[in-house]
Backbone as CSV, one residue per row, in Angstrom:
resi,resn,N_x,N_y,N_z,CA_x,CA_y,CA_z,C_x,C_y,C_z
1,UNK,67.357,-179.047,172.797,68.296,-179.778,173.582,69.693,-179.442,173.070
2,UNK,70.608,-179.276,173.990,72.009,-179.061,173.644,72.780,-180.279,174.156
3,UNK,73.350,-181.075,173.248,74.098,-182.263,173.696,75.340,-181.894,174.498
4,UNK,75.765,-182.809,175.339,76.950,-182.625,176.174,77.942,-183.737,175.844
5,UNK,79.212,-183.365,175.730,80.272,-184.324,175.421,81.365,-184.253,176.478
6,UNK,81.970,-185.389,176.754,83.084,-185.412,177.709,84.425,-185.196,177.010
7,UNK,84.425,-185.120,175.677,85.646,-184.873,174.923,85.909,-183.371,174.901
8,UNK,86.882,-182.930,175.681,87.142,-181.493,175.820,88.535,-181.092,175.354
9,UNK,89.134,-181.899,174.486,90.473,-181.554,174.002,90.457,-180.286,173.165
10,UNK,89.337,-180.003,172.502,89.200,-178.794,171.698,87.806,-178.222,171.937
11,UNK,87.739,-176.921,172.257,86.452,-176.252,172.490,86.298,-175.162,171.432
12,UNK,85.276,-175.288,170.609,85.008,-174.320,169.545,84.162,-173.169,170.094
13,UNK,84.087,-172.038,169.370,83.319,-170.884,169.862,81.852,-171.191,170.144
14,UNK,81.257,-172.131,169.400,79.845,-172.460,169.610,79.679,-173.565,170.657
15,UNK,80.717,-173.833,171.428,80.663,-174.805,172.521,81.005,-174.087,173.824
16,UNK,80.555,-174.665,174.914,80.808,-174.045,176.207,81.326,-175.094,177.188
17,UNK,82.470,-174.851,177.828,82.954,-175.809,178.827,82.028,-175.826,180.038
18,UNK,81.819,-177.018,180.599,80.952,-177.204,181.766,81.654,-178.046,182.810
19,UNK,81.151,-177.952,184.015,81.576,-178.837,185.093,80.386,-179.743,185.380
20,UNK,80.444,-180.996,184.929,79.347,-181.951,185.079,79.640,-182.850,186.276
21,UNK,79.099,-182.495,187.428,79.322,-183.257,188.666,80.808,-183.489,188.931
22,UNK,81.612,-182.461,188.707,83.039,-182.540,188.985,83.890,-182.973,187.806
23,UNK,83.277,-183.424,186.714,84.025,-183.872,185.532,83.933,-182.812,184.434
24,UNK,85.027,-182.541,183.734,84.974,-181.553,182.656,84.217,-182.108,181.450
25,UNK,83.406,-181.275,180.837,82.695,-181.635,179.616,82.358,-180.345,178.888
26,UNK,81.633,-180.462,177.773,81.263,-179.272,177.021,79.859,-179.429,176.463
27,UNK,79.139,-178.297,176.392,77.832,-178.237,175.744,78.079,-177.826,174.301
28,UNK,77.470,-178.552,173.354,77.728,-178.327,171.935,76.521,-177.649,171.285
29,UNK,76.523,-176.322,171.262,75.400,-175.548,170.733,75.267,-175.687,169.220
30,UNK,76.296,-176.199,168.554,76.199,-176.402,167.106,75.378,-177.644,166.761
31,UNK,74.934,-178.386,167.781,74.134,-179.592,167.558,72.773,-179.502,168.256
32,UNK,72.225,-178.303,168.334,70.922,-178.087,168.968,69.861,-178.917,168.257
33,UNK,68.974,-179.522,169.040,67.839,-180.253,168.469,66.629,-180.075,169.374
34,UNK,65.468,-180.439,168.868,64.260,-180.370,169.680,63.900,-181.768,170.162
35,UNK,63.360,-181.836,171.366,62.975,-183.102,171.976,61.656,-182.889,172.696
36,UNK,60.758,-183.830,172.563,59.487,-183.760,173.275,59.734,-183.840,174.772
37,UNK,58.992,-183.066,175.550,59.119,-183.109,177.007,58.799,-184.501,177.535
38,UNK,57.976,-185.248,176.821,57.606,-186.600,177.244,58.796,-187.550,177.217
39,UNK,59.800,-187.235,176.414,60.978,-188.095,176.328,62.005,-187.806,177.412
40,UNK,61.847,-186.691,178.118,62.792,-186.349,179.181,62.470,-187.170,180.418
41,UNK,63.493,-187.742,181.011,63.291,-188.531,182.224,63.341,-187.631,183.450
42,UNK,64.439,-187.633,184.133,64.552,-186.853,185.359,65.775,-185.940,185.285
43,UNK,65.874,-185.073,186.270,66.992,-184.138,186.374,68.289,-184.926,186.556
44,UNK,69.280,-184.605,185.738,70.567,-185.295,185.804,71.588,-184.544,186.642
45,UNK,71.533,-183.223,186.580,72.489,-182.394,187.311,71.975,-180.958,187.294
46,UNK,72.679,-180.076,187.972,72.334,-178.660,188.019,73.539,-177.861,187.543
47,UNK,73.277,-176.876,186.700,74.350,-176.025,186.193,74.543,-174.813,187.089
48,UNK,75.782,-174.381,187.203,76.075,-173.138,187.918,75.668,-171.957,187.043
49,UNK,75.601,-170.776,187.629,75.264,-169.569,186.875,76.266,-169.352,185.742
50,UNK,77.540,-169.545,186.030,78.566,-169.358,185.007,78.387,-170.340,183.858
51,UNK,78.037,-171.595,184.169,77.809,-172.587,183.123,76.584,-172.224,182.290
52,UNK,75.517,-171.764,182.935,74.312,-171.350,182.210,74.644,-170.200,181.265
53,UNK,75.379,-169.229,181.756,75.762,-168.084,180.911,76.640,-168.523,179.746
54,UNK,77.540,-169.473,179.989,78.395,-169.979,178.914,77.598,-170.694,177.842
55,UNK,76.646,-171.531,178.246,75.795,-172.235,177.285,74.928,-171.223,176.538
56,UNK,74.401,-170.269,177.255,73.590,-169.224,176.641,74.398,-168.458,175.594
57,UNK,75.636,-168.104,175.919,76.509,-167.402,174.980,76.745,-168.248,173.729
58,UNK,77.020,-169.539,173.912,77.282,-170.431,172.782,76.043,-170.573,171.890
59,UNK,74.859,-170.685,172.489,73.614,-170.795,171.717,73.381,-169.506,170.926
60,UNK,73.531,-168.378,171.584,73.328,-167.091,170.901,74.307,-166.936,169.745
61,UNK,75.557,-167.315,169.947,76.559,-167.234,168.893,76.168,-168.143,167.727
62,UNK,75.762,-169.359,168.015,75.389,-170.312,166.970,74.174,-169.844,166.178
63,UNK,73.196,-169.242,166.852,71.965,-168.805,166.191,72.024,-167.368,165.681
64,UNK,73.131,-166.678,165.933,73.280,-165.301,165.469,72.416,-164.320,166.235
65,UNK,72.183,-164.589,167.507,71.368,-163.720,168.360,72.257,-162.952,169.315
66,UNK,71.768,-161.809,169.792,72.503,-161.115,170.834,72.092,-161.715,172.180
67,UNK,73.016,-161.836,173.119,72.705,-162.450,174.419,71.586,-161.702,175.136
68,UNK,70.671,-162.425,175.802,69.595,-161.767,176.552,70.149,-160.924,177.691
69,UNK,69.411,-159.877,178.028,69.788,-159.012,179.135,69.035,-159.441,180.388
70,UNK,69.560,-159.106,181.534,68.862,-159.406,182.776,69.539,-160.507,183.564
71,UNK,68.937,-160.835,184.687,69.509,-161.814,185.589,69.184,-163.232,185.136
72,UNK,70.132,-164.129,185.374,69.925,-165.558,185.156,69.577,-166.142,186.510
73,UNK,68.587,-167.037,186.586,68.271,-167.664,187.875,69.510,-168.311,188.478
74,UNK,69.572,-168.399,189.798,70.776,-168.869,190.474,71.199,-170.275,190.057
75,UNK,70.289,-171.203,189.954,70.626,-172.553,189.505,69.420,-173.141,188.784
76,UNK,69.662,-173.832,187.678,68.588,-174.445,186.904,68.930,-175.902,186.623
77,UNK,67.970,-176.808,186.710,68.225,-178.199,186.328,68.436,-178.296,184.820
78,UNK,69.189,-179.280,184.395,69.510,-179.413,182.988,68.293,-179.708,182.123
79,UNK,67.312,-180.401,182.616,66.192,-180.825,181.790,65.075,-179.792,181.730
80,UNK,65.260,-178.597,182.273,64.236,-177.553,182.238,64.698,-176.392,181.384
81,UNK,63.795,-175.714,180.692,64.191,-174.562,179.877,64.862,-173.489,180.726
82,UNK,65.909,-172.880,180.166,66.627,-171.836,180.882,66.709,-170.544,180.092
83,UNK,65.981,-170.463,178.959,66.088,-169.303,178.099,64.707,-168.717,177.838
84,UNK,64.643,-167.480,177.366,63.352,-166.867,177.056,62.556,-167.716,176.074
85,UNK,61.263,-167.562,176.098,60.345,-168.368,175.304,60.712,-168.436,173.821
86,UNK,61.102,-167.332,173.224,61.399,-167.303,171.792,62.548,-168.232,171.421
87,UNK,63.540,-168.375,172.267,64.685,-169.235,171.990,64.761,-170.394,172.940
88,UNK,63.648,-170.896,173.397,63.611,-171.931,174.423,64.409,-173.155,174.018
89,UNK,65.330,-173.571,174.883,66.203,-174.700,174.623,66.386,-175.493,175.909
90,UNK,66.332,-176.791,175.814,66.589,-177.651,176.957,68.014,-178.169,176.882
91,UNK,68.660,-178.205,177.995,70.018,-178.699,178.059,69.960,-180.016,178.804
92,UNK,70.342,-181.087,178.162,70.298,-182.398,178.800,71.357,-183.292,178.188
93,UNK,71.650,-184.380,178.814,72.608,-185.338,178.312,71.843,-186.433,177.588
94,UNK,72.399,-186.978,176.544,71.698,-187.941,175.723,71.111,-189.101,176.522
95,UNK,71.805,-189.551,177.557,71.274,-190.682,178.317,70.050,-190.312,179.133
96,UNK,69.737,-189.023,179.208,68.567,-188.576,179.951,67.299,-188.598,179.111
97,UNK,67.360,-189.162,177.920,66.193,-189.185,177.042,65.644,-190.596,176.973
98,UNK,64.358,-190.723,177.212,63.678,-192.005,177.148,63.449,-192.366,175.690
99,UNK,63.693,-193.563,175.336,63.472,-194.013,173.940,62.374,-195.022,173.877
Protein backbone atom coordinates (compact mmCIF):
# COMPACT_ATOMS: atom_id res chain seq x y z
CA UNK A 1 0.00 0.00 0.00
CA UNK A 2 1.21 3.50 -0.78
CA UNK A 3 -0.36 6.12 1.51
CA UNK A 4 -1.83 9.29 0.03
CA UNK A 5 -1.60 12.74 1.64
CA UNK A 6 -3.38 15.98 0.84
CA UNK A 7 -0.39 18.01 2.09
CA UNK A 8 1.36 18.97 -1.14
CA UNK A 9 3.42 21.99 -0.10
CA UNK A 10 6.59 19.94 -0.65
CA UNK A 11 6.98 16.91 -2.95
CA UNK A 12 10.08 14.76 -2.44
CA UNK A 13 11.61 12.53 -5.17
CA UNK A 14 10.06 9.40 -3.63
CA UNK A 15 6.59 11.01 -3.76
CA UNK A 16 4.32 11.50 -6.73
CA UNK A 17 1.72 14.26 -7.19
CA UNK A 18 -1.79 12.96 -7.92
CA UNK A 19 -5.17 14.30 -8.86
CA UNK A 20 -7.59 12.69 -6.35
CA UNK A 21 -11.10 13.38 -7.67
CA UNK A 22 -10.08 16.92 -8.62
CA UNK A 23 -8.10 17.66 -5.43
CA UNK A 24 -4.29 17.78 -5.39
CA UNK A 25 -2.55 15.17 -3.25
CA UNK A 26 0.56 13.00 -3.30
CA UNK A 27 1.41 9.30 -3.08
CA UNK A 28 4.20 8.71 -0.54
CA UNK A 29 6.32 5.78 -1.76
CA UNK A 30 8.70 6.23 1.19
CA UNK A 31 5.92 4.85 3.44
CA UNK A 32 5.09 1.64 1.55
CA UNK A 33 3.45 -1.04 3.69
CA UNK A 34 1.69 -4.34 3.18
CA UNK A 35 -2.02 -4.80 3.85
CA UNK A 36 -4.17 -7.90 3.70
CA UNK A 37 -6.65 -7.88 0.82
CA UNK A 38 -9.33 -8.69 3.40
CA UNK A 39 -8.83 -5.26 4.95
CA UNK A 40 -9.50 -3.43 1.68
CA UNK A 41 -13.04 -2.14 1.36
CA UNK A 42 -14.07 -0.80 -2.01
CA UNK A 43 -12.62 1.22 -4.87
CA UNK A 44 -12.13 4.84 -3.81
CA UNK A 45 -11.04 6.39 -7.09
CA UNK A 46 -9.28 5.66 -10.39
CA UNK A 47 -5.83 6.90 -11.32
CA UNK A 48 -4.95 8.29 -14.73
CA UNK A 49 -2.13 6.71 -16.73
CA UNK A 50 0.13 9.64 -15.86
CA UNK A 51 -0.63 9.24 -12.14
CA UNK A 52 0.07 5.49 -12.31
CA UNK A 53 3.39 6.14 -14.04
CA UNK A 54 4.29 8.78 -11.44
CA UNK A 55 3.54 6.44 -8.54
CA UNK A 56 5.42 3.66 -10.30
CA UNK A 57 8.44 5.95 -10.77
CA UNK A 58 8.38 6.96 -7.08
CA UNK A 59 8.15 3.31 -5.92
CA UNK A 60 11.01 2.25 -8.20
CA UNK A 61 13.13 5.16 -6.97
CA UNK A 62 12.41 4.32 -3.32
CA UNK A 63 13.18 0.61 -3.78
CA UNK A 64 16.19 1.16 -6.06
CA UNK A 65 14.59 -0.61 -9.03
CA UNK A 66 14.59 0.36 -12.67
CA UNK A 67 11.11 1.27 -13.98
CA UNK A 68 9.25 -1.60 -15.71
CA UNK A 69 9.07 -1.56 -19.48
CA UNK A 70 5.88 -1.91 -21.49
CA UNK A 71 2.41 -0.47 -21.50
CA UNK A 72 0.50 0.56 -18.39
CA UNK A 73 -3.22 -0.31 -18.46
CA UNK A 74 -5.38 2.69 -19.35
CA UNK A 75 -6.97 3.08 -15.91
CA UNK A 76 -6.64 1.09 -12.68
CA UNK A 77 -8.62 1.34 -9.43
CA UNK A 78 -6.58 2.37 -6.41
CA UNK A 79 -7.28 -0.77 -4.39
CA UNK A 80 -6.01 -3.21 -7.07
CA UNK A 81 -2.39 -4.11 -7.82
CA UNK A 82 -0.91 -2.09 -10.67
CA UNK A 83 2.64 -3.44 -10.78
CA UNK A 84 4.34 -6.69 -11.82
CA UNK A 85 4.07 -9.58 -9.38
CA UNK A 86 7.60 -9.22 -7.98
CA UNK A 87 6.97 -5.64 -6.81
CA UNK A 88 3.23 -5.87 -6.27
CA UNK A 89 1.92 -2.82 -4.43
CA UNK A 90 -1.59 -1.60 -3.71
CA UNK A 91 -2.32 2.08 -3.80
CA UNK A 92 -5.12 3.12 -1.48
CA UNK A 93 -6.07 5.84 0.95
CA UNK A 94 -5.94 5.08 4.66
CA UNK A 95 -9.69 5.51 5.09
CA UNK A 96 -10.20 2.70 2.58
CA UNK A 97 -8.91 0.11 5.04
CA UNK A 98 -11.29 -1.81 7.26
CA UNK A 99 -10.18 -2.08 10.87
